Structure formats: C-alpha cells, structure tokens
C-alpha positions in Angstrom: 30.7 -56.1 55.0 33.1 -53.2 55.8 36.9 -53.0 55.8 38.2 -51.9 59.2 40.8 -49.2 58.6 41.9 -48.9 62.2 42.7 -52.6 62.6 44.3 -52.7 59.1 46.7 -49.9 60.2 47.4 -51.8 63.4 48.2 -54.9 61.5 50.4 -53.1 59.1 52.3 -51.7 62.1 52.7 -55.2 63.4 54.5 -56.0 60.2 57.2 -53.5 61.1 58.3 -55.8 63.8 59.1 -58.6 61.4 62.5 -57.1 61.0 65.3 -58.1 58.6 64.2 -61.7 58.6 61.3 -60.7 56.5 63.5 -59.2 53.9 65.5 -62.3 53.2 66.5 -63.2 49.7 64.6 -66.4 49.8 61.3 -64.7 50.5 58.2 -66.7 49.6 54.6 -65.6 49.3 51.5 -67.8 48.8 48.6 -67.0 46.6 45.2 -68.6 46.5 42.6 -67.2 44.1 39.0 -68.1 43.4 39.8 -70.8 40.9 42.1 -71.7 38.0 39.2 -72.3 35.6 38.0 -68.6 35.5 39.3 -66.2 32.9 39.3 -63.2 35.2 41.2 -65.1 38.0 43.7 -66.5 35.5 44.6 -62.9 34.7 44.9 -61.9 38.4 47.2 -64.9 39.1 49.3 -64.3 36.0 49.9 -60.6 36.8 50.7 -61.4 40.5 53.2 -64.2 39.5 54.9 -61.9 37.0 55.2 -59.1 39.6 56.6 -61.5 42.2 59.2 -62.7 39.7 60.1 -59.1 38.9 60.6 -58.5 42.6 62.8 -61.6 43.0 60.2 -63.4 45.3 59.1 -67.0 45.1 55.4 -67.1 44.2 53.5 -70.2 45.4 50.1 -70.5 43.6 47.8 -72.7 45.8 44.6 -72.0 43.9 42.2 -74.9 43.4 41.0 -75.8 39.9 37.4 -75.0 40.8 35.8 -72.8 43.4 36.0 -74.7 46.7 35.9 -72.7 50.0 37.0 -75.7 52.1 40.0 -76.4 49.8 40.9 -72.7 49.8 40.9 -72.6 53.6 43.1 -75.7 53.6 45.5 -74.0 51.2 45.8 -71.0 53.5 46.4 -73.3 56.5 49.1 -75.2 54.5 50.8 -71.9 53.5 50.9 -70.9 57.2 52.4 -74.3 58.2 55.0 -73.9 55.4 56.1 -70.6 57.0 55.6 -68.4 54.0 56.4 -64.7 54.4 52.9 -63.5 53.3 49.6 -64.7 51.8 47.3 -63.2 49.2 43.7 -64.4 49.2 41.0 -64.0 46.5 38.3 -65.6 48.5 35.6 -68.1 47.5 33.8 -67.5 50.8 35.1 -64.5 52.7 33.6 -65.7 55.9 35.7 -68.9 56.0 39.1 -67.8 57.3 38.7 -66.6 61.0 40.7 -69.4 62.6 43.2 -69.5 59.8 43.8 -65.7 60.0 44.1 -65.9 63.8 46.8 -68.4 63.3 48.5 -66.2 60.6 48.4 -63.3 63.0 50.0 -65.4 65.8 52.8 -66.4 63.5 53.4 -62.9 62.1 52.4 -63.8 58.5 50.7 -60.8 56.9 47.7 -61.2 54.6 46.3 -59.2 51.7 42.9 -59.7 50.1 42.3 -59.2 46.4 38.9 -58.7 44.8 36.8 -59.4 47.9 37.1 -58.0 51.4 37.7 -60.4 54.3 36.3 -59.0 57.6 39.3 -59.9 59.9 41.6 -57.5 61.7 44.7 -59.3 60.3 43.9 -58.5 56.7 46.2 -55.5 56.1 45.2 -54.4 52.6 42.4 -54.9 50.1 42.9 -54.5 46.4 39.6 -54.6 44.4 37.3 -53.0 41.9 35.0 -50.4 43.4 32.2 -52.9 42.8 29.3 -50.7 44.0 30.3 -47.7 41.9 31.1 -49.9 38.9 27.7 -51.7 39.1 26.0 -48.4 39.5 27.4 -47.5 36.1 26.0 -50.8 34.7 22.7 -50.0 36.3 22.5 -46.5 34.8 23.4 -48.0 31.4 20.5 -50.5 31.8 18.1 -47.8 32.8 19.1 -45.8 29.7 18.6 -48.7 27.4 15.2 -49.6 28.8 13.7 -46.1 28.4 11.3 -46.5 31.3 9.9 -49.9 30.4 10.4 -53.4 31.7 11.8 -55.4 34.7 15.4 -56.3 35.4 16.6 -59.7 36.4 19.8 -59.8 38.4 21.8 -63.1 38.5 23.8 -62.9 41.7 26.8 -64.5 43.3 26.6 -66.4 46.6 24.7 -65.3 49.7 26.6 -62.9 51.9 29.5 -62.5 49.4 30.8 -58.9 49.7 31.7 -58.5 46.0 28.4 -60.0 44.7 26.3 -58.0 47.1 28.0 -54.7 46.0 27.4 -55.6 42.3 23.8 -56.5 43.0 23.2 -53.3 45.0 24.7 -51.0 42.4 22.4 -52.2 39.7 19.4 -52.6 42.0 19.6 -49.0 43.3 19.8 -47.5 39.9 17.0 -49.6 38.4 14.6 -49.1 41.3 15.3 -45.4 41.4 14.1 -45.2 37.8 11.0 -47.1 38.7 11.9 -50.6 37.4 10.9 -53.8 39.1 14.0 -55.8 40.1 14.1 -59.5 40.5 17.2 -60.9 42.3 18.2 -64.5 42.2 21.3 -66.1 43.9 23.2 -68.2 41.5 26.4 -68.9 43.5 28.5 -67.8 40.5 27.4 -70.9 38.6 26.8 -70.6 34.9 24.3 -73.5 34.8 22.2 -71.7 37.4 22.4 -68.5 35.3 21.2 -70.4 32.2 18.3 -72.1 34.1 17.3 -69.0 36.0 17.2 -66.9 32.8 15.2 -69.6 31.0 12.6 -69.9 33.8 12.1 -66.2 34.3 11.9 -65.2 30.6 9.3 -67.9 30.1 7.2 -66.9 33.2 7.7 -63.1 33.1 7.4 -61.4 29.7 8.0 -58.0 31.3 11.7 -58.8 31.8 13.7 -56.6 29.4 17.1 -56.7 31.0 19.4 -59.3 32.6 22.4 -58.3 34.7 24.9 -61.0 35.7 27.4 -60.3 38.5 30.0 -62.3 36.6 30.6 -62.4 32.8 30.3 -66.2 32.2 26.8 -65.9 33.7 26.0 -63.2 31.2 27.0 -65.6 28.4 24.8 -68.2 29.9 21.9 -65.7 29.9 22.6 -64.9 26.2 22.5 -68.6 25.4 19.3 -69.1 27.3 17.5 -66.2 25.7 18.7 -67.3 22.2 17.3 -70.8 22.8 14.0 -69.2 23.6 14.1 -66.8 20.7 14.0 -63.9 23.1 17.4 -62.3 22.7 16.3 -59.5 20.3 15.6 -56.4 22.3 16.9 -58.0 25.6 19.6 -56.0 27.4 22.2 -58.3 28.8 25.0 -56.9 30.9 27.9 -58.7 32.6 30.8 -57.9 34.9 34.5 -58.7 34.4 35.4 -57.8 30.8 36.3 -61.4 29.8 37.5 -61.9 26.1 34.6 -64.2 25.2 32.1 -61.5 26.4 33.8 -58.8 24.4 33.3 -61.0 21.3 29.6 -61.4 22.3 29.3 -57.6 22.6 31.0 -57.1 19.2 28.6 -59.6 17.6 25.6 -57.8 19.1 24.5 -60.6 21.5 25.6 -59.2 24.8 24.9 -55.5 25.4 27.7 -54.5 27.8 30.0 -55.5 30.5 32.0 -53.8 33.2 35.8 -54.4 32.8 37.8 -55.1 35.9 41.5 -54.3 35.7 42.6 -57.8 36.9 46.2 -57.1 35.8 46.5 -54.1 38.2 44.8 -56.1 40.9 47.3 -58.8 40.7 50.3 -56.5 40.6 49.2 -54.2 43.4 48.2 -57.1 45.7 51.8 -58.4 45.5 53.3 -54.9 45.9 51.2 -54.2 49.0 52.0 -57.5 50.6 55.8 -57.0 50.0 55.6 -53.5 51.5 53.9 -54.8 54.6 56.4 -57.7 54.9 59.2 -55.1 54.7 57.6 -53.0 57.4 56.7 -50.3 54.9 53.3 -48.7 54.4 50.5 -50.0 52.2 47.0 -48.6 51.7 44.2 -50.3 53.6 42.0 -50.2 50.5 42.9 -49.8 46.8 39.7 -49.1 44.9 40.0 -49.6 41.2 37.6 -48.1 38.8 35.5 -50.3 36.5 35.0 -49.4 32.8 31.8 -49.8 30.9 32.3 -51.6 27.6 29.6 -51.5 24.9 29.6 -51.9 21.2 30.8 -48.3 20.9 34.2 -48.9 22.5 34.7 -52.7 22.6 37.3 -52.5 19.8 39.6 -50.6 22.2 39.7 -53.5 24.7 40.1 -56.5 22.3 
C-alpha cells in the first residue's frame, strides 16, 4: 500500500483554508491508537499527549483498551461529530476508514496517520518507522546468525496490513536471497497465535532455526513456546518494537534481537505535523524513522 504524495500535498493545501478559526486557543485534537494494552502504543500515546500539552492543545485519547477496528472507526466518527480540530490515527485496520475520512474531509478536519499508512487522499501526513528497511536489518541479522543453515518462521500481523507486510517482506527478502526457506503465518498480532504457531512448526519442522515476529510480544510468545518444547537453545528469535520485557529477554539470552522503534518521536512528530496542518503550515507527507537493531551487544544502552 502506497502513500500518495500528490494528494497529501493537496490535502495540506486545503488546511490553509481553515483560517484563524483553526488557531483558536481552545484547539482540540483527537487521538486513537492501536490499543491501550500494548507497551509500544502506550509510549506513542504518552509522547503525543505530552507534546499536545506542551503546545497548549487539548488532547482527547479515544483509544480502545484492546485492538478493535470497528471500535476505532466509531471513535474516529465520534471525534468528527465532536468537531475536533484534527485527528491522529494509529490504525488497527488501515482499510476501515474510507467513509469516515470522506466525512472528515467534507468538514475540513485534517488527519495524520502514525505507524501505519492509510490509503486515503485526506490523510495529510504519515509518521512511521521505515518498516521495510528496519525489517531488512533484522533479516540480515538472522541470515548472519544462521550461517547458511535452516529455515525461518515468520509470525505476521493481519492480512493486508501495511506495517505487517513491510516487516514480513524485509525479513523474507533477506532470508530468501541467502537461500533459506521462509515459512510465513498470519497471526493477527495475537500472542496466543504466536505461541501456538511456534509450537506447531517447531514440532513438525526440525529444520526451523529462526523465528521472526513482526511484534515484540509475539517474539516473547515464541520464546515461551520453544522453551516449553526444550528447543530454545540455538534458536534465533527476533522481534520488532524494542519493548522493555523483550530487552530483558535479550539480556538474559532468551531472545536474540529486536528492532527498536522510536515510539516517542512518532508520538511527538504526529502531533507537531497535525498542528502545522491545522495552522495552514507545511508538514512532510511521510516521516520515515530509522529502526535500531538491539542485540546482547548493545541492549544495555537501551534499558
């Protein structure tokens, strides 16, 4: 799924027409992230709320307690009905917002996406990790650890999810280029699925020597599953997010590595970009943020 620069620029230009009413002292922005029960997303929301407070803007967090695409769409619709000045969306399902964003456009309420692209012309800016490049780093690390032997199991997000697909593709491309068989399984970002899938494939396919999870809690589930089977020794387990619990697992030698996302910067810049658009100023269509490979060699720097 691609981000349309031309339409993003056009939408940003539309924001210029919002005029002085959009710069009122009682400015309100709504935020709806993936969920409130996810460490990574807690960090995004905390940083975004702090930046809004710093800017003197009311921050309305409408995030559901667990990932729920329908509830998130409803939150966006309610924010539009409230007449907020702008909306930030960290989508559960980036295909769910067409009618809602049409409505936001009609009412002149700008929208910024964080973490995952939303393919709609009214989304003015996207702030996210460069997932494909970051996952490519993870893939090269896995290839280096395997030394030419073994298959790679990838635990993916949900079908058609832009972020999950990019993370899958980065690892898959690196592993297949090095001659490794890659097994991909959709897990809908669910830890229980990661545990069950890892258990099943390690039992049925002894050639699996590495597991990549597109999200860090899934990597911990893979660690737990492999430990329960007595197959953790020698297994390369790599996650994505840089969550504190995974850093502990890396330090303890159970998880091999993770890709850290700068969720603080993502939260801050999503608010900054939205406020710039509301005020009729420029904002980048895409803000790609580098991922950082964390292993036992550098984990102490990030704890």
